[in-house]
C-alpha positions in Angstrom: 82.6 5.2 -21.6 79.5 7.5 -21.9 76.1 5.9 -22.7 75.0 9.0 -24.3 77.1 11.8 -25.8 74.6 14.5 -26.3 71.7 13.5 -24.0 72.2 13.8 -20.2 75.5 15.6 -20.6 75.6 16.1 -16.8 78.0 18.5 -15.2 79.3 17.9 -11.6 77.2 20.7 -10.2 74.1 19.3 -11.8 74.7 16.0 -10.1 74.7 17.7 -6.7 71.3 19.1 -7.6 70.0 15.6 -8.4 70.6 14.3 -4.8 66.9 13.9 -4.0 66.4 11.7 -7.1 69.6 9.7 -6.6 68.4 8.3 -3.4 65.3 6.7 -5.0 65.4 3.0 -5.8 64.2 1.9 -9.3 63.5 -1.6 -10.4 64.3 -2.3 -14.0 61.6 -3.9 -16.1 62.1 -7.6 -16.9 62.6 -6.9 -20.6 65.2 -4.2 -20.0 68.6 -5.7 -21.3 70.7 -4.5 -18.4 73.0 -7.2 -16.9 75.1 -7.1 -13.7 78.0 -9.2 -12.7 79.9 -9.1 -9.3 83.6 -9.7 -9.2 84.2 -11.1 -5.8 88.0 -11.1 -5.2 88.6 -12.4 -8.7 85.5 -14.7 -9.0 82.6 -13.5 -11.1 79.0 -14.1 -10.2 76.0 -13.1 -12.3 73.3 -11.3 -10.3 69.7 -10.4 -11.0 69.2 -6.7 -10.5 66.6 -5.9 -7.8 66.9 -2.2 -7.7 69.1 0.7 -8.7 69.8 4.2 -7.3 72.2 6.9 -8.1 74.8 5.5 -5.6 73.9 1.8 -5.1 72.4 -1.4 -6.5 70.6 -4.4 -5.0 71.5 -7.7 -6.5 70.2 -11.2 -5.9 72.8 -13.9 -6.1 72.3 -17.7 -6.1 73.1 -19.4 -2.8 76.0 -21.3 -4.6 78.0 -18.1 -4.4 79.5 -17.6 -1.0 79.9 -13.9 -0.1 81.5 -12.3 2.9 81.7 -8.6 3.8 85.5 -8.7 3.7 85.7 -9.4 0.0 86.8 -6.9 -2.5 84.0 -6.2 -4.9 83.5 -4.7 -8.3 80.2 -4.4 -10.2 80.1 -4.7 -14.0 77.0 -3.4 -15.8 76.4 -4.3 -19.5 73.8 -2.7 -21.6 73.9 -3.6 -25.3 77.5 -2.7 -26.4 78.1 -0.5 -23.3 80.0 -1.8 -20.3 80.8 -0.1 -17.0 83.1 -1.6 -14.3 82.6 0.2 -11.0 84.3 -0.4 -7.6 81.7 -1.2 -4.8 81.4 -2.0 -1.2 79.1 -4.6 0.4 76.7 -2.6 2.5 74.6 -5.5 3.6 73.8 -9.1 2.9 70.3 -10.6 3.4 69.3 -14.2 2.9 66.2 -14.6 0.8 64.2 -17.6 -0.1 65.5 -17.7 -3.6 69.1 -16.6 -3.0 71.2 -14.0 -1.3 70.4 -10.2 -1.6 73.6 -8.1 -1.8 73.2 -4.3 -1.2 76.2 -2.5 -2.8 77.3 1.0 -2.4 79.0 2.2 -5.6 82.4 4.1 -5.3 83.1 5.9 -8.5 86.7 6.3 -9.5 86.1 9.6 -11.2 83.2 11.9 -12.4 83.1 10.4 -16.1 82.4 7.0 -14.6 79.7 8.4 -12.3 78.3 10.4 -15.2 78.1 7.2 -17.4 76.3 5.2 -14.6 73.8 8.1 -14.1 73.1 8.1 -17.9 72.5 4.3 -17.6 70.0 4.9 -14.9 68.0 7.5 -16.8 65.9 5.1 -18.9 64.8 3.3 -15.8 64.2 6.4 -13.8 62.2 8.2 -16.6 60.1 5.2 -17.6 59.1 4.5 -13.9 58.3 8.1 -13.2 55.7 8.6 -15.9 52.4 9.4 -14.3 49.0 10.3 -16.0 48.0 14.0 -16.1 44.5 14.5 -14.8 41.9 14.6 -17.6 40.7 18.0 -16.5 44.2 19.5 -17.1 44.6 18.2 -20.7 43.6 20.5 -23.5 41.5 18.5 -26.0 42.1 20.6 -29.1 41.8 17.9 -31.8 38.2 17.0 -32.4 39.1 13.7 -34.1 41.2 12.5 -31.2 41.2 11.9 -27.4 44.6 12.9 -25.9 46.2 11.2 -22.9 49.3 12.8 -21.3 51.9 11.3 -18.9 54.7 13.4 -17.3 57.9 12.1 -15.7 61.4 13.0 -14.5 63.7 15.2 -16.6 60.6 17.1 -17.8 59.7 14.1 -19.9 56.2 13.9 -21.6 54.4 11.0 -23.2 51.4 12.0 -25.3 49.1 9.3 -26.7 46.2 10.0 -29.2 43.2 7.8 -29.5 41.0 8.0 -32.6 37.4 9.1 -32.1 36.1 6.0 -33.9 34.5 2.8 -32.9 36.5 1.4 -29.9 38.7 4.5 -29.7 41.8 2.7 -31.0 45.3 4.0 -30.4 46.3 6.2 -33.2 49.7 7.6 -32.4 52.1 8.7 -29.7 54.9 11.2 -29.0 57.6 11.0 -26.4 59.4 14.3 -25.6 62.5 15.1 -23.7 63.3 18.8 -23.6 63.6 19.7 -27.4 63.9 16.1 -28.6 61.0 13.9 -29.8 60.1 10.4 -30.8 56.8 9.8 -32.4 55.0 7.2 -34.4 51.6 6.4 -35.9 50.2 2.8 -35.5 49.4 2.7 -39.2 53.0 3.3 -40.4 54.9 1.2 -37.9 57.8 3.7 -38.2 59.5 5.4 -35.2 60.7 8.8 -36.1 62.9 11.2 -34.2 62.8 15.1 -34.4 64.3 18.1 -32.8 63.0 21.6 -32.2 65.2 24.3 -33.8 64.8 28.1 -33.7 63.2 29.7 -36.7 63.6 33.4 -37.4 59.9 33.7 -38.4 58.4 31.3 -35.9 59.1 30.4 -32.3 60.1 26.9 -33.2 59.8 24.4 -36.0 60.1 20.7 -36.3 62.9 19.3 -38.4 63.4 15.8 -39.8 66.5 13.9 -38.5 68.3 14.1 -41.8 68.5 17.9 -41.4 70.6 17.6 -38.3 74.1 18.5 -39.7 76.0 17.1 -36.8 74.1 13.8 -36.6 73.7 11.6 -33.5 71.1 13.3 -31.5 68.1 11.7 -33.1 69.8 8.3 -32.9 70.4 8.8 -29.2 66.7 9.8 -28.8 65.5 6.7 -30.5 67.8 4.6 -28.3 66.6 6.3 -25.1 63.0 5.6 -26.2 63.8 1.9 -26.8 65.3 1.6 -23.3 62.4 3.6 -21.6 59.6 1.4 -23.1 60.4 -1.8 -21.1 60.7 0.3 -17.9 57.3 2.0 -18.1 55.4 2.8 -14.8 52.4 0.6 -14.0 50.4 3.9 -14.3 50.7 3.5 -18.1 47.8 1.4 -19.3 48.6 -2.1 -20.8 47.5 -1.2 -24.3 49.8 1.9 -24.4 52.6 -0.1 -22.9 52.2 -2.8 -25.6 52.1 -0.2 -28.4 55.4 1.5 -27.2 57.1 -1.9 -26.8 56.1 -2.8 -30.3 57.9 0.2 -31.7 60.8 -0.2 -29.3 61.5 -3.7 -30.4 60.9 -3.2 -34.1 63.9 -3.3 -36.4 
């Protein structure tokens, strides 16, 4: 059921502390491959996701789907090979010019189901939360590059390097979540994942994914990056967004 097994391994007490974030509404990017279907008393209706929060979802249904507040409802979410089927209640129905807006409150059967849904929400929440760090707060310690930094939820950090050459082209980027990294150079076209591990002689050292004896963490980090890229905040410039999407959709 879980979307991630090693990332976002929430415990019940952590979810309580996330309450202030759970009430925010996030709108998935149009290229994010998340699909939602309502089961209305045995009849299925595909909806267009308008927004997501930690405990609800807004869906737009076509006018050909009659909906009443008394119907039993279940919401099915599909993201690549992952599928979540969640009981829900119709909180409100609003007619729109292009359909019927259904506000749903999610009623999780158990904590594992809630945990899986919150994991599904993370790529949208993190991507939309990334905001630029003011230039005066960025340490420019590499003479050949100009560094741009964006910070977001879950202590996420996106760093972009521009080459100090004609036109200051994008050179490389790195996305960090805690001790996990995805990075790539525009010249190579290869998205690499790394982790930080303790070193007896140094505070930390970067290790290549193949050195992870248990496997899986770097794969999860790559997948997270691929899902974050189509959900990036408008605060991320178009050229940076296009670069990240290029690596997110490659191979």
